[in-house]
C-alpha positions as CSV (number, residue, x, y, z in Angstrom):
1,X,175.2,195.8,79.7
2,X,178.2,197.4,77.8
3,X,181.8,196.4,78.3
4,X,182.7,199.6,80.3
5,X,179.4,200.0,82.3
6,X,179.7,199.2,86.0
7,X,176.9,197.6,88.1
8,X,176.5,199.5,91.4
9,X,174.3,199.9,94.4
10,X,173.3,203.1,96.1
11,X,171.2,203.8,99.2
12,X,169.6,207.3,99.1
13,X,167.7,209.3,101.7
14,X,165.3,212.0,100.3
15,X,164.4,214.9,102.6
16,X,161.6,217.5,102.0
17,X,157.9,217.2,101.2
18,X,158.2,213.7,99.8
19,X,155.5,211.8,101.5
20,X,151.9,211.8,100.3
21,X,152.8,213.3,96.9
22,X,153.2,210.1,94.9
23,X,157.0,210.2,95.4
24,X,157.3,206.5,95.9
25,X,155.1,205.6,93.0
26,X,156.9,207.9,90.7
27,X,160.4,206.7,91.9
28,X,159.3,203.1,91.2
29,X,158.2,204.0,87.6
30,X,161.5,205.9,87.0
31,X,163.6,203.1,88.4
32,X,161.7,200.4,86.5
33,X,162.0,202.3,83.2
34,X,165.8,202.6,83.8
35,X,166.1,198.8,84.4
36,X,167.1,199.2,88.1
37,X,166.2,197.0,90.8
38,X,165.6,197.5,94.6
39,X,162.9,199.3,96.5
40,X,161.6,202.7,97.8
41,X,159.9,203.3,101.2
42,X,158.6,206.1,103.5
43,X,160.5,206.5,106.8
44,X,158.8,207.5,110.1
45,X,160.9,210.8,110.2
46,X,159.2,212.0,106.9
47,X,162.0,211.1,104.5
48,X,162.0,208.5,101.7
49,X,164.6,205.8,101.5
50,X,165.7,204.3,98.2
51,X,167.9,201.3,97.7
52,X,168.7,200.8,94.0
53,X,171.0,198.6,92.0
54,X,172.0,198.6,88.3
55,X,174.1,200.2,85.7
56,X,175.9,203.2,87.1
57,X,174.7,205.7,84.3
58,X,171.0,204.6,85.0
59,X,171.5,205.0,88.7
60,X,172.9,208.5,88.2
61,X,169.7,209.4,86.1
62,X,167.6,208.1,89.0
63,X,169.3,210.2,91.6
64,X,169.1,213.2,89.2
65,X,165.3,212.6,88.9
66,X,165.1,212.2,92.7
67,X,166.5,215.7,93.2
68,X,163.4,217.0,91.4
69,X,160.8,214.5,92.2
70,X,157.2,214.6,91.0
71,X,155.3,217.9,90.6
72,X,153.8,218.2,94.0
73,X,157.0,217.3,96.0
74,X,159.6,219.6,97.3
75,X,163.1,218.0,97.6
76,X,165.4,219.7,100.1
77,X,168.2,217.2,100.2
78,X,169.3,213.9,98.6
79,X,172.0,212.0,100.5
80,X,173.7,209.1,98.6
81,X,175.7,206.2,100.2
82,X,177.4,203.8,97.9
83,X,177.2,200.1,99.0
84,X,178.4,196.8,97.7
85,X,176.4,195.5,94.8
86,X,174.5,192.3,95.6
87,X,172.2,191.5,92.8
88,X,169.5,190.3,95.2
89,X,166.6,192.0,93.7
90,X,164.7,191.2,90.5
91,X,162.6,194.3,90.2
92,X,162.0,197.7,91.8
93,X,159.2,197.7,94.4
94,X,157.6,200.0,96.9
95,X,158.0,198.5,100.4
96,X,157.1,199.4,103.9
């Protein structure tokens, strides 16, 4: 991590056609490639929830990707909520 890079945590909710289109698997792959930790899961209301920690610029890249999603998805809205960084995760997983 560079001297000026900040470690942050963001919780995001993704609304649209984001379940059953490999959204979680592709999010996990993107987050892992960016060196982020945390998890992604489907919610009962049809949204996807993401909790990610890591370098701020890499988190920005993940959120930018989330606004597009994988090819068969349709993202209507991404809501972001910053949270206190905890460092509690050692990888990025799909959870339930």
